[in-house]
C-alpha positions as CSV (number, residue, x, y, z in Angstrom):
1,M,30.7,-39.8,2.1
2,L,30.3,-36.1,2.2
3,E,32.8,-33.7,0.6
4,V,33.6,-30.1,1.1
5,L,33.3,-27.9,-1.8
6,G,37.2,-27.4,-1.9
7,S,38.5,-26.0,-5.4
8,F,35.0,-26.8,-7.1
9,R,33.5,-23.6,-8.5
10,R,30.2,-23.7,-10.3
11,T,30.4,-21.9,-13.8
12,H,26.6,-21.6,-14.6
13,Y,23.2,-21.7,-12.8
14,C,21.1,-24.8,-13.6
15,G,18.4,-22.8,-15.5
16,E,21.0,-21.0,-17.7
17,I,22.1,-24.2,-19.6
18,N,20.8,-24.3,-23.2
19,E,21.7,-25.2,-26.7
20,N,24.4,-22.7,-26.7
21,N,26.3,-24.7,-24.1
22,I,26.4,-28.0,-26.1
23,G,29.9,-29.5,-26.1
24,Q,30.9,-27.4,-23.2
25,T,32.2,-28.7,-19.7
26,V,30.1,-27.0,-17.0
27,R,30.1,-27.1,-13.1
28,L,26.8,-26.9,-11.5
29,A,25.6,-27.0,-7.8
30,G,22.1,-27.2,-6.4
31,W,19.6,-29.5,-4.7
32,V,18.5,-32.9,-6.0
33,D,14.8,-32.4,-7.2
34,T,14.0,-35.8,-8.4
35,V,16.2,-38.9,-9.0
36,R,15.5,-41.8,-11.2
37,N,17.4,-45.0,-12.0
38,H,16.6,-46.5,-15.3
39,G,19.0,-49.5,-15.1
40,G,22.6,-48.3,-15.5
41,V,21.6,-44.8,-16.1
42,V,20.6,-42.4,-13.3
43,F,18.7,-39.2,-14.1
44,I,19.0,-36.3,-11.6
45,D,16.8,-33.1,-12.1
46,L,19.2,-30.7,-10.5
47,R,17.5,-27.4,-9.1
48,D,18.8,-24.1,-7.9
49,R,17.1,-20.7,-8.0
50,S,17.4,-20.3,-11.7
51,G,15.5,-23.5,-12.6
52,V,16.1,-27.2,-13.2
53,V,18.4,-29.1,-15.5
54,Q,18.8,-32.9,-16.2
55,V,22.0,-34.5,-15.2
56,V,22.8,-38.1,-16.5
57,A,25.2,-40.4,-14.7
58,E,26.0,-43.6,-17.0
59,E,27.4,-46.7,-15.2
60,L,29.3,-47.8,-18.2
61,K,31.0,-44.3,-19.0
62,N,31.7,-43.2,-15.4
63,P,31.1,-45.9,-12.8
64,E,32.3,-43.7,-9.9
65,A,29.9,-40.7,-10.7
66,Y,27.3,-43.2,-11.2
67,E,27.6,-44.9,-7.9
68,I,27.4,-41.7,-6.2
69,A,24.4,-40.4,-8.2
70,D,22.4,-43.6,-7.4
71,R,22.8,-42.9,-3.7
72,V,21.5,-39.4,-3.6
73,K,17.9,-38.5,-2.5
74,P,15.6,-35.6,-3.0
75,E,17.0,-32.3,-1.4
76,Y,20.5,-33.5,-1.1
77,V,23.0,-30.7,-1.9
78,I,25.3,-31.7,-4.8
79,A,27.9,-30.4,-7.2
80,I,28.5,-31.9,-10.7
81,E,31.0,-31.4,-13.4
82,G,30.1,-32.8,-16.9
83,K,29.6,-32.1,-20.6
84,V,26.4,-30.6,-22.1
85,R,24.9,-32.6,-24.9
86,R,21.6,-32.6,-26.9
87,R,19.0,-34.8,-25.4
88,P,18.0,-37.8,-27.6
89,K,15.3,-37.3,-30.0
90,G,11.9,-37.8,-28.4
91,T,13.1,-37.2,-24.9
92,E,13.1,-33.4,-25.1
93,N,10.8,-31.4,-22.5
94,P,9.8,-28.2,-24.2
95,K,8.0,-27.0,-21.0
96,I,11.3,-25.9,-19.5
97,P,14.0,-23.6,-20.8
98,T,16.7,-26.5,-20.4
99,G,14.5,-29.2,-21.9
100,Y,16.5,-29.7,-25.0
101,V,19.8,-30.4,-23.4
102,E,21.3,-32.6,-20.6
103,V,24.6,-32.7,-18.6
104,V,26.6,-36.0,-18.6
105,A,28.3,-36.2,-15.3
106,D,31.8,-36.7,-15.2
107,R,32.0,-36.0,-11.5
108,V,29.3,-35.9,-8.7
109,V,30.0,-34.5,-5.2
110,V,27.6,-34.8,-2.5
111,L,28.0,-31.5,-0.3
112,N,25.2,-32.4,2.3
113,T,22.4,-34.7,3.0
114,S,18.8,-33.9,3.7
115,K,16.7,-35.7,6.3
116,Q,14.2,-38.1,5.1
117,P,11.1,-38.2,4.5
118,L,10.5,-34.6,3.8
119,P,7.7,-32.8,5.6
120,F,6.3,-32.1,2.2
121,Q,7.4,-32.4,-1.4
122,I,9.1,-29.4,-3.0
123,E,6.5,-29.1,-5.7
124,D,4.5,-26.2,-7.3
125,D,1.3,-27.3,-6.0
126,I,1.2,-29.0,-2.5
127,N,-1.8,-29.9,-0.2
128,V,-0.2,-28.9,3.1
129,N,-1.6,-26.7,5.8
130,E,-0.1,-23.3,6.2
131,E,1.3,-23.8,9.6
132,T,3.5,-26.7,8.4
133,R,4.6,-24.5,5.4
134,L,5.7,-21.8,7.7
135,R,7.3,-24.2,10.2
136,Y,9.6,-25.4,7.4
137,R,9.7,-22.2,5.6
138,Y,13.1,-22.9,4.3
139,L,11.6,-25.7,2.4
140,D,8.6,-23.8,1.2
141,L,10.6,-21.0,-0.3
142,R,12.4,-23.6,-2.4
143,R,9.2,-24.2,-4.5
144,R,9.2,-22.3,-7.7
145,P,6.0,-20.2,-6.9
146,M,7.3,-19.0,-3.7
147,L,10.7,-18.1,-5.1
148,N,9.0,-16.3,-7.9
149,N,7.1,-14.3,-5.4
150,L,10.4,-13.2,-3.7
151,L,11.9,-12.4,-7.1
152,I,9.0,-10.2,-7.9
153,R,9.3,-8.5,-4.7
154,H,13.0,-7.9,-5.2
155,R,12.2,-6.6,-8.8
156,T,9.5,-4.1,-7.4
157,Y,12.0,-2.8,-5.1
158,Q,14.5,-1.9,-7.8
159,V,11.7,-0.4,-10.1
160,V,10.6,1.8,-7.0
161,R,13.9,3.0,-6.1
162,N,14.9,3.7,-9.8
163,F,11.6,5.5,-10.6
164,L,11.7,7.8,-7.4
165,T,15.4,8.5,-7.7
166,N,14.8,9.8,-11.3
167,E,11.9,11.9,-10.0
168,G,14.4,13.7,-7.7
169,F,13.5,11.8,-4.4
170,I,16.0,11.1,-1.6
171,E,15.8,7.8,0.2
172,V,16.0,8.3,4.0
173,E,15.7,5.8,6.8
174,T,13.6,6.9,9.8
175,P,14.1,5.5,13.3
176,L,12.7,2.1,14.5
177,L,13.1,3.2,18.0
178,T,10.8,6.1,18.6
179,K,8.2,7.7,20.9
180,S,4.7,6.2,21.4
181,T,2.2,8.3,19.4
182,P,-1.6,7.4,18.9
183,E,-1.9,6.4,15.3
184,G,-5.1,4.0,15.3
185,A,-3.5,0.8,16.7
186,R,-1.4,-0.3,19.6
187,D,2.3,0.2,19.6
188,F,4.9,-2.4,20.3
189,I,6.8,-1.0,23.2
190,V,10.6,-1.7,24.0
191,P,11.7,-1.1,27.6
192,S,15.0,1.0,28.0
193,R,17.9,-0.4,29.9
194,L,19.5,3.1,30.4
195,H,16.4,4.9,31.3
196,P,14.4,2.8,34.0
197,G,10.6,2.9,33.5
198,K,10.8,4.5,30.1
199,F,10.0,2.8,26.9
200,Y,10.6,3.2,23.2
201,A,7.9,2.4,20.6
202,L,8.4,0.7,17.1
203,P,6.8,2.8,14.6
204,Q,3.3,2.2,13.2
205,S,4.5,4.4,10.3
206,P,7.1,7.0,9.5
207,Q,4.4,9.7,9.3
208,L,5.7,12.2,11.9
209,F,9.4,11.8,10.8
210,K,8.5,12.3,7.0
211,Q,6.8,15.6,7.9
212,I,9.9,16.7,9.9
213,L,11.9,15.8,6.8
214,M,9.7,18.3,4.8
215,V,10.3,20.9,7.5
216,A,13.9,20.0,7.1
217,G,13.9,21.0,3.4
218,I,14.5,17.5,2.0
219,D,11.6,18.3,-0.4
220,K,11.1,14.8,-1.8
221,Y,11.5,11.8,0.6
222,F,10.8,8.1,0.1
223,Q,11.6,4.9,2.0
224,I,10.6,1.2,1.8
225,A,9.6,1.1,5.5
226,K,8.8,-1.5,8.0
227,C,5.8,-0.7,10.0
228,L,4.8,-2.4,13.2
229,R,1.3,-2.6,14.9
230,D,0.3,-4.6,18.0
231,E,-3.5,-4.9,16.7
232,D,-5.6,-7.9,16.9
233,L,-4.9,-9.8,13.7
234,R,-7.4,-10.5,11.1
235,A,-7.2,-13.1,8.3
236,D,-4.7,-11.0,6.2
237,R,-2.9,-8.7,8.4
238,Q,0.6,-8.9,9.9
239,P,2.0,-7.3,13.0
240,E,5.0,-6.1,10.8
241,F,4.3,-5.0,7.1
242,T,6.1,-3.1,4.5
243,Q,5.1,0.4,3.0
244,I,6.5,2.3,0.0
245,D,6.4,5.6,1.9
246,L,6.9,9.0,0.2
247,E,6.4,12.7,1.0
248,M,6.6,15.9,-1.1
249,S,6.7,19.7,-0.5
250,F,5.0,22.4,-2.4
251,V,2.3,20.2,-3.8
252,G,-1.5,19.8,-3.9
253,K,-3.2,16.5,-3.9
254,D,-3.3,16.1,-7.7
255,D,0.5,16.3,-7.7
256,V,0.7,13.3,-5.3
257,M,-1.9,11.4,-7.0
258,N,-0.2,11.9,-10.4
259,L,3.1,10.8,-9.3
260,T,2.1,7.7,-7.3
261,E,-0.3,6.7,-10.2
262,R,2.8,6.9,-12.8
263,L,4.8,5.0,-10.1
264,I,2.4,2.0,-9.8
265,K,2.1,2.0,-13.7
266,E,5.7,1.6,-14.0
267,V,5.9,-1.2,-11.5
268,F,3.3,-3.2,-13.3
269,K,5.0,-2.6,-16.7
270,Q,8.4,-3.3,-15.6
271,V,7.8,-6.2,-13.2
272,L,4.8,-7.9,-14.9
273,G,4.9,-6.6,-18.5
274,V,1.5,-5.3,-18.0
275,E,0.4,-1.8,-19.5
276,I,-2.1,-0.1,-17.3
277,N,-3.8,2.4,-19.8
278,G,-5.3,5.7,-19.1
279,P,-5.7,7.9,-16.0
280,F,-7.4,6.0,-13.0
281,P,-11.0,7.1,-12.5
282,V,-11.5,9.3,-9.5
283,Y,-14.6,9.0,-7.5
284,G,-15.8,10.8,-4.3
285,Y,-16.2,9.0,-1.1
286,D,-20.0,9.6,-0.9
287,Y,-20.4,8.4,-4.5
288,V,-18.7,4.9,-4.0
289,M,-20.4,4.4,-0.8
290,D,-23.8,5.1,-2.3
291,R,-23.1,3.1,-5.3
292,Y,-21.0,0.2,-4.1
293,G,-21.4,0.2,-0.4
294,S,-17.6,0.4,-0.1
295,D,-14.8,2.9,-0.1
296,K,-12.7,0.3,-1.9
297,P,-15.2,-1.1,-4.5
298,D,-14.0,-4.0,-6.9
299,L,-14.7,-2.6,-10.2
300,R,-14.0,-6.0,-11.9
301,I,-17.4,-7.1,-10.7
302,K,-19.6,-7.2,-14.0
303,E,-22.5,-4.5,-13.5
304,D,-24.5,-6.2,-16.3
305,V,-24.6,-9.3,-14.1
306,I,-24.6,-7.8,-10.5
307,T,-25.9,-4.2,-10.4
308,P,-24.5,-1.6,-8.0
309,L,-26.6,-0.5,-5.0
310,I,-29.8,1.1,-6.0
311,E,-31.6,3.5,-3.7
312,I,-35.4,2.5,-3.4
313,T,-36.2,4.2,0.2
314,D,-38.5,6.7,-1.3
315,I,-40.6,4.1,-2.9
316,F,-41.6,2.5,0.3
317,K,-42.4,5.7,2.5
318,E,-46.0,4.6,2.7
319,T,-45.6,0.9,2.6
320,Q,-47.6,-1.6,4.5
321,F,-44.5,-3.9,4.8
322,K,-43.6,-3.2,8.5
323,V,-40.0,-4.1,8.0
324,F,-39.4,-1.4,5.5
325,K,-41.9,1.1,6.9
326,N,-40.2,1.0,10.4
327,V,-36.8,1.6,8.7
328,V,-38.1,4.5,6.6
329,D,-39.7,6.2,9.6
330,K,-36.6,6.1,11.6
331,G,-34.6,7.7,8.9
332,G,-32.9,4.6,7.6
333,I,-32.3,3.4,4.1
334,I,-33.2,0.5,1.9
335,K,-31.0,-0.6,-0.9
336,A,-31.4,-3.1,-3.6
337,I,-29.2,-5.0,-6.2
338,V,-30.3,-7.1,-9.1
339,V,-28.6,-10.2,-10.3
340,K,-29.4,-10.6,-14.0
341,G,-30.7,-14.1,-14.8
342,G,-30.2,-14.8,-11.0
343,G,-33.8,-16.3,-11.0
344,K,-32.4,-19.3,-12.9
345,S,-28.8,-19.5,-11.6
346,L,-29.6,-19.0,-7.9
347,S,-31.6,-22.0,-6.4
348,R,-33.7,-21.6,-3.5
349,Q,-31.0,-23.5,-1.5
350,K,-28.4,-21.0,-2.7
351,I,-30.7,-18.1,-1.5
352,D,-30.9,-19.8,2.0
353,E,-27.1,-19.9,2.0
354,L,-26.9,-16.3,1.0
355,T,-29.2,-15.5,4.0
356,K,-27.1,-17.4,6.4
357,F,-24.1,-15.4,5.0
358,V,-25.7,-12.0,5.7
359,Q,-27.0,-13.1,9.0
360,K,-23.4,-13.8,10.0
361,L,-22.6,-10.1,9.2
362,G,-25.3,-9.2,11.6
363,A,-28.3,-8.8,9.2
364,K,-31.8,-9.9,10.5
365,G,-32.3,-11.6,7.0
366,L,-32.2,-11.2,3.3
367,A,-35.4,-10.0,1.5
368,W,-35.7,-11.1,-2.2
369,I,-37.9,-11.1,-5.2
370,R,-37.6,-13.4,-8.3
371,V,-39.0,-12.0,-11.5
372,D,-40.9,-14.8,-13.2
373,E,-43.0,-15.0,-16.2
374,N,-46.1,-13.0,-15.5
375,K,-45.5,-13.1,-11.7
376,L,-43.3,-12.2,-8.9
377,T,-42.1,-14.8,-6.6
378,S,-41.2,-13.8,-3.1
379,P,-42.4,-14.1,0.7
380,I,-42.7,-10.2,0.8
381,T,-44.5,-9.3,-2.4
382,K,-47.9,-9.6,-0.7
383,F,-47.2,-6.7,1.4
384,F,-46.6,-4.5,-1.5
385,S,-49.0,-2.2,-3.3
386,E,-49.2,-2.4,-7.2
387,E,-47.7,1.0,-7.5
388,E,-44.8,0.2,-5.2
389,V,-44.1,-3.1,-7.3
390,K,-44.4,-0.9,-10.6
391,N,-42.2,1.7,-9.3
392,L,-39.7,-0.8,-7.8
393,L,-39.2,-2.7,-11.1
394,E,-38.9,0.3,-13.1
395,R,-36.2,1.8,-10.7
396,V,-34.0,-1.2,-10.6
397,G,-34.6,-2.4,-14.1
398,A,-35.5,-6.0,-13.3
399,E,-36.6,-8.2,-16.1
400,V,-37.9,-11.7,-16.4
401,G,-35.4,-14.2,-15.1
402,D,-33.7,-11.7,-12.7
403,I,-33.7,-11.6,-8.9
404,I,-33.6,-8.7,-6.6
405,F,-32.1,-8.6,-3.2
406,F,-32.8,-6.1,-0.6
407,Q,-31.2,-4.8,2.7
408,A,-32.9,-2.2,5.0
409,D,-31.7,-0.8,8.2
410,T,-31.5,2.5,10.2
411,D,-27.7,2.2,10.2
412,R,-26.7,3.4,6.7
413,D,-23.2,2.1,7.1
414,F,-24.5,-1.3,8.2
415,V,-26.6,-1.6,5.0
416,Y,-23.4,-0.6,2.8
417,K,-21.5,-3.3,4.6
418,V,-23.8,-6.2,4.1
419,M,-24.6,-5.2,0.4
420,D,-20.9,-4.9,-0.5
421,A,-20.2,-8.2,1.1
422,L,-23.2,-9.8,-0.8
423,R,-22.1,-8.4,-4.1
424,R,-18.6,-9.8,-3.6
425,R,-20.0,-13.1,-2.6
426,L,-22.3,-13.4,-5.5
427,A,-19.4,-12.3,-7.9
428,D,-17.7,-15.4,-6.4
429,E,-20.5,-17.6,-6.8
430,L,-21.4,-16.6,-10.4
431,G,-17.8,-16.0,-11.6
432,A,-18.9,-12.5,-12.4
433,R,-15.5,-10.6,-12.4
434,E,-13.6,-9.5,-15.3
435,E,-9.9,-10.4,-15.5
436,G,-6.9,-8.1,-15.1
437,F,-6.5,-5.1,-12.8
438,K,-9.0,-2.4,-12.1
439,F,-7.7,0.9,-10.5
440,L,-9.5,3.8,-9.1
441,W,-8.9,6.7,-6.8
442,V,-11.3,7.6,-4.0
443,V,-11.1,11.3,-2.8
444,D,-13.1,13.8,-0.5
445,F,-13.2,11.6,2.6
446,P,-14.9,12.9,5.6
447,L,-12.4,14.6,7.9
448,V,-13.8,13.3,11.2
449,E,-16.3,10.8,12.4
450,W,-18.1,10.4,15.7
451,D,-16.8,7.6,18.0
452,E,-19.8,6.3,20.1
453,E,-17.6,4.5,22.6
454,E,-15.3,7.3,23.3
455,E,-18.0,10.0,22.6
456,R,-15.8,12.2,20.7
457,F,-14.8,12.9,17.1
458,V,-11.9,10.9,15.7
459,S,-9.8,11.5,12.5
460,V,-10.8,9.2,9.5
461,H,-7.2,9.4,8.4
462,H,-4.9,10.9,11.2
463,P,-5.0,14.3,13.0
464,F,-2.5,16.0,10.6
465,T,-4.8,15.6,7.4
466,M,-5.6,18.9,5.8
467,P,-9.3,19.9,5.4
468,R,-10.4,21.1,2.2
469,E,-9.9,24.9,2.1
470,E,-13.5,25.7,1.5
471,D,-14.6,23.6,4.5
472,L,-12.2,25.7,7.1
473,P,-15.2,28.0,7.8
474,K,-17.3,24.9,8.8
475,I,-14.7,24.0,11.3
476,D,-14.9,27.2,13.0
477,E,-18.7,27.2,12.9
478,A,-18.6,23.8,14.6
479,L,-16.1,24.8,17.3
480,A,-18.3,27.8,18.0
481,T,-21.2,25.5,19.2
482,E,-21.4,23.5,22.3
483,D,-24.3,21.4,21.0
484,I,-22.8,18.1,19.9
485,E,-25.7,17.2,17.5
486,R,-25.3,20.5,15.8
487,R,-21.6,20.0,15.7
488,K,-22.1,16.5,14.0
489,E,-24.5,18.1,11.5
490,I,-21.9,20.7,10.5
491,L,-19.0,18.4,10.3
492,K,-20.8,16.0,8.1
493,G,-20.0,18.0,5.0
494,V,-16.4,18.7,6.1
495,K,-14.0,16.8,3.7
496,S,-10.4,16.2,4.0
497,L,-7.6,16.4,1.3
498,A,-7.1,12.6,1.5
499,Y,-7.0,10.1,-1.3
500,D,-6.8,6.4,-1.6
501,M,-5.9,4.0,-4.4
502,V,-7.9,1.1,-4.8
503,L,-7.2,-1.9,-7.0
504,N,-9.4,-5.1,-7.3
505,G,-11.5,-4.3,-4.3
506,Y,-8.5,-3.5,-1.9
507,E,-7.1,-0.3,-0.7
508,I,-3.5,-0.6,-1.8
509,G,-2.4,2.8,-0.6
510,G,-3.4,6.1,0.7
511,G,-2.2,9.6,1.7
512,S,-3.1,13.3,2.3
513,I,-2.0,16.8,2.2
514,R,-0.8,17.5,5.6
515,I,-1.8,20.4,7.8
516,H,1.4,22.7,7.9
517,R,0.0,25.7,9.8
518,T,-0.2,25.6,13.5
519,D,-3.4,27.6,13.7
520,I,-5.2,25.0,11.7
521,Q,-3.6,22.3,13.6
522,E,-4.7,23.6,16.9
523,K,-8.3,23.8,15.6
524,I,-8.1,20.3,14.5
525,F,-6.7,19.1,17.9
526,K,-9.5,21.1,19.7
527,L,-12.1,19.3,17.4
528,L,-10.7,16.0,18.3
529,N,-10.8,17.0,22.1
530,I,-6.9,16.7,22.2
531,G,-5.9,19.2,24.8
532,E,-2.7,21.4,24.6
533,V,-1.0,19.1,27.3
534,E,-1.8,15.9,25.6
535,A,-1.0,17.4,22.2
536,Q,2.6,18.5,23.4
537,E,3.1,15.2,25.3
538,K,2.3,13.1,22.2
539,F,3.3,15.4,19.3
540,G,5.3,18.0,20.8
541,F,8.3,17.5,18.5
542,L,6.2,17.8,15.4
543,L,4.3,20.8,16.6
544,E,7.4,22.6,17.4
545,A,8.9,21.8,14.0
546,L,5.8,23.1,12.2
547,Q,6.6,26.6,13.8
548,Y,9.9,26.9,11.9
549,G,8.8,27.5,8.5
550,A,7.1,24.3,7.6
551,P,6.2,24.2,3.6
552,P,2.9,22.9,2.5
553,H,3.4,19.1,2.0
554,G,1.6,15.9,1.2
555,G,2.4,12.3,0.9
556,F,1.5,8.7,0.1
557,A,2.1,5.1,1.4
558,F,1.5,1.9,-0.7
559,G,0.8,-1.3,1.2
560,L,3.6,-3.1,-0.6
561,D,2.6,-6.6,0.6
562,R,-1.0,-6.2,-0.6
563,V,0.2,-4.8,-4.0
564,L,2.5,-7.7,-4.4
565,A,-0.2,-10.3,-3.4
566,I,-2.4,-8.8,-6.0
567,M,0.2,-8.9,-8.7
568,V,1.2,-12.6,-8.1
569,G,-2.5,-13.7,-7.6
570,A,-1.7,-14.7,-4.0
571,E,-4.6,-15.5,-1.7
572,S,-2.7,-14.2,1.3
573,I,0.1,-11.5,1.8
574,R,1.9,-14.2,3.8
575,D,2.7,-15.8,0.3
576,V,4.8,-12.7,-0.7
577,I,6.6,-12.3,2.6
578,A,9.7,-14.3,3.3
579,F,9.0,-15.1,7.0
580,P,5.6,-14.0,7.9
581,K,3.5,-14.5,11.1
582,T,0.3,-16.7,11.5
583,Q,-3.2,-15.1,12.0
584,K,-2.3,-15.3,15.8
585,G,1.0,-13.5,15.5
586,I,3.2,-16.5,15.9
587,C,6.3,-17.5,13.9
588,P,6.2,-21.3,13.6
589,L,9.8,-21.3,12.3
590,T,11.3,-19.5,15.3
591,N,8.6,-19.9,17.8
592,A,8.4,-16.4,18.4
593,P,7.2,-14.7,20.7
594,D,8.7,-16.6,23.4
595,Y,9.8,-16.2,27.0
596,V,13.1,-14.5,27.8
597,D,15.7,-15.1,30.5
598,P,14.6,-13.4,33.9
599,K,18.1,-11.8,33.8
600,Q,17.2,-9.8,30.6
601,L,14.0,-8.7,32.2
602,K,15.9,-7.4,35.2
603,E,18.3,-5.7,33.1
604,V,15.5,-3.6,31.5
605,H,13.9,-3.1,34.8
606,C,10.7,-5.2,34.0
607,K,9.0,-8.1,35.8
608,I,6.2,-10.4,34.6
609,E,3.1,-10.5,36.9
610,E,2.0,-14.0,37.6
611,L,-0.2,-15.3,34.7
612,E,-3.4,-17.0,35.3
613,E,-3.8,-20.6,33.9
614,E,-5.9,-20.6,30.7
């Protein structure tokens, strides 16, 4: 028979009970984790968010409490009152904080039952597909690893707020219903009932508003902000995600980088108890791309096992190997990596698997050479001259037992992409990553890049990113020529005052110094082929604000979900979000998105066109 809580009030959390409570009468409430009847004695592991404690109901001492305890099942909600005693010698459980004590029940109250059987057991390790976990998220979140993730998220929020408040920042909320602006992804749009035919957009980021706050003299702003993007989801993206967003006035990039580095170090220290020593290394974009093939390299990969990318294009300028020669003649590049000892650890079957792996990325194949005793083993060495072989081995530093992998293409970025993916795959295969957290900064990003589809320049970050001061004359030079190829050549060397923080192979945050002068902003818009009418239509409110004494300013945004996933060692950011969407953008718990009543659509002046059957 179920009971209401009535006058019963718990005195302790389950996980708080310890030897200091021996002899005390306590009241606890929570969920039945496990129940065991040992013939006249029922043992219940009672669980709440703080942990588990063992409750004992003895038939001889308290038949009523025993009878109720004997009927409960896993995930029943119960309350108990009883006295704490030391566990009998030999029955202690040193693996849990409450393992030296137990509570002898004088009273057991069943507050609610639970449907049986459960969709899955509430255990630390479960073999259940993710959709089932998300469908029953309220059960999934009862599991200790998931609860710990939420507790770490909560603690991180507190550390961030305390740190930034102590640094003089003001927390300001920015609107969720705003104007649609192009920021690199589709907006979620919301129809207006009061203004027929018009729409709000949900913010992809607080970018424009935080710049306006700088114009307003707020000086130092921060917000733990929800961002929403209606983009095609990939394995680890969410349509709604969280940023630690901040902006500062009268600063240069070093000021922003210094503050955010101190912030992330404080988070790791206070939340994980991990000291991150020394300043983060700072690398230029061109350097990391050339060395690692990525602007977010994983510095944990052991370079004495898997080398960074090695430039070998010049060695094969006159080669007879047509694959390489064609690439060189067309201005492409050839890159190599060496796997030390890979000649023994990587079988021919494994090499074939790696070949298929890079082919899925678009590569035609994977050239390789194994350095054996007194010979080279490879399908391609017969095309190389002795001098090419000698120069190659000297350049890459290959020794007996090593294996060399190559990638060549006329598209430099494609070679980078394939070789970066190959290094990461090899690191997984060979266990060639160091433990811990490896941070770095990447700076000096290109200001713009050429978009082949749109046939125009686009911002690498966003249109409000400040170029380096020394590159401003190059922008004038580029605008002065109508020759697009010449303009591309000039702009290759134009860098922005943007900066990304990278951790363990992931970009966890980024920012830039912003354009605060209208004359520079007008030049950038012209460079991006954004006309005056379009600029006013999309960014008019910001452009007007910049005319009223905008200070120099810059900011940063951490991808909080990604940071947390790395902190807790989760494979997916979904494991650090309470109620995430699937890869298809669906919430299995609520079945969102879903249809709405036609009356609601009519109220917002919308109707749905007839959909074709799939």
